C-alpha positions, 0 to 999 in steps of 0.5 A: 500500500502506498502512503496516500492510500492508508488515510483514504482507506481509514476514512472509507472504513470510518464512513462505512461504520458511520453509515451502518450505525446511522442505519441501525439508529434509523431502524430503531426509530421504526418499531414496526420494522424492528418487530417484523425483523424480530418475528422473522428471526424467531421463525427461523429458529 
């Protein structure tokens, strides 16, 4: 890896983690979606 790719890769990972956290937070604001997801997971067990 070159020296310029490392900071870019670090920022890409941070952006990906931030997007994932924001998506989870947005889903928790919709309880119907979370209930449907939980029902689907329990039906698989």
